[in-house]
Steps between C-alpha positions, in 0.01 A plus 500: 500500500461466119401791279138398525459373859590624840462269805538650845426425860129553569471863607302667786301818506599719788213750462150391398136605538249216501182677626236278653178309422414441133783730393756288685373183334519670152866600535691276734560231233691737273762557776510127604561389145835691497614550855567273791445767773367854522497774765131586528401862562267550807310811366151339500180651645552480786876473494682191627640639831520202728635140499150365518399700187812385321422142571142538392603665166757228433223240541288689246798506257548128541134431440509716183809306382305176539209639310720580193672166510837592644640197686556529869857616563561624144477868606551659844361837593728695744285715718553853627363731757378852428679756720286753676554773750379254767669172403587319827870383522370174647325431161837510339648249745203269450522528116873427503484208739195339336610559141159644430648805331851554350498878476313820590379744241523881537248703305517872572134595553332568160795393290316236289202263470349428838771684700273732706585305818868555432771658716477876574829543702743210457769586753257672732222250518675171406841516669429217752368277224795571275741430788344164550514426129863579493558273809332195353613552139152572351535694168322831439368524147466873408270664246752784447301809423413810706134593491530873542263645246736786443764259359493425133396139430823437301713624797335301781752213503804727515347707780419180689864408506591827655210530748440142599759240384816682619357584852355140520839342422680725746254415773492126429824408310450123525136489394454299185326731240381430154427815288210366307429578124802728461442751212783761496872544453496663847360178646753287315791709624372498859442124510827419337708722736308480836645307789330223683253231384310673222365382164235599235253338270446618146196450285479399136318811396764729642768304311318512168312835489555865587217749576442564127322162489213639709421770237561340160199570291308625803479415866562127535380400850638145493850646510408705820658368818642641826777580510435644152728436204786745486740661248712294270815575701340332791388193299863458374626517854260219610607276209862558592429401855292195415749360255808581725663256740378684804322270739269781618261514204250224422165416354169630638219539250265719707233340284174670599171384350215744450176437301508672162227745598692619798807570293307664209324736734487874581730430796671183389669269746884471513658168418624290208400135458809304412466169672365340174824556312751614760796291394439577131508869577819469712675281239418754230643784716827316566531374137458853356825609663682164429494387858273199496774303677446724802128416540540192717693685777246783504193277488600189686803551728521838662157509659528178695855592599391830650203348676709208635297236318627214287507543129258298305614168349265458209529698175308676232564550128447804291498480121607781272188525291206741439245528782191696438361656818114454517284809481322405825453201732213386729483665846215350688182637343708769331819526293841650553759622253859381532785745452581554129187310393504433125879541468745230411793399725808305385496231772242243615492274812500144385 
């Protein structure tokens, strides 16, 4: 690396929302331009709950890639199944043996966008499925928030650790678990110290911003995501984890596209769109604390290592130069607003 350029192994995105239809075609190229692979979330309408549905969704993604000029084989979507109270353990075996899905996603019912079909009682209703996942080595990807309306929105991750993660790990100590989009010091401490095969993804927005960003100059809906941005002490803990040498923390954008009108709405959707400028955002976050040399391990090495996949062999280059984030980009017949639209970052993907 020189003072102006950083070349690293091509990264992967271990947590991504691509939507479907015209929306899929509008956004998939942004991810494929930077990343070699991505874990694709299954919270469509209806959710992707079976191997057959995962294969069909993968085909639609591949068709969308072709439409936007991404060469065959340049980008690989890694499919997931949506865990429900009624997921058949046999579906897990079929997914593992066929390679049709690489992980299963846990959404507590009502936790986020399109999560109404999520799990209502993890250990009570899903024990046999979790046992089969542990047996075959299928990772469980966890949206780590309780949905009890009596719990403060800023405390939902910490309570999830106490109420769900600790009992889950006690019941299934060898189950491979990824604590998705970690947002708190509580979560960092838990993942760092827990026994067994556990890891966590961290988004760019949670590295760069605290909850003040949502309210600067008024309510700014394009900074609203779930889990929500937290206090500064939590942001600092996430930065420390991401830039550390721990193999348990790696990149997952949680990029979630919503049309501008659905964000700037009386009941706006949760989700930040970062696929357009993901690596620029992460590079800026790492550079601000003088740890740009740690970016490659976080973005390119630890994810494949945890999932048991080979690291990528090609490379990307980032340049230390001004990058102006556009105010909006096309999104089918509408537009969407990327995170930090109109602001200038200090790195640009070459």
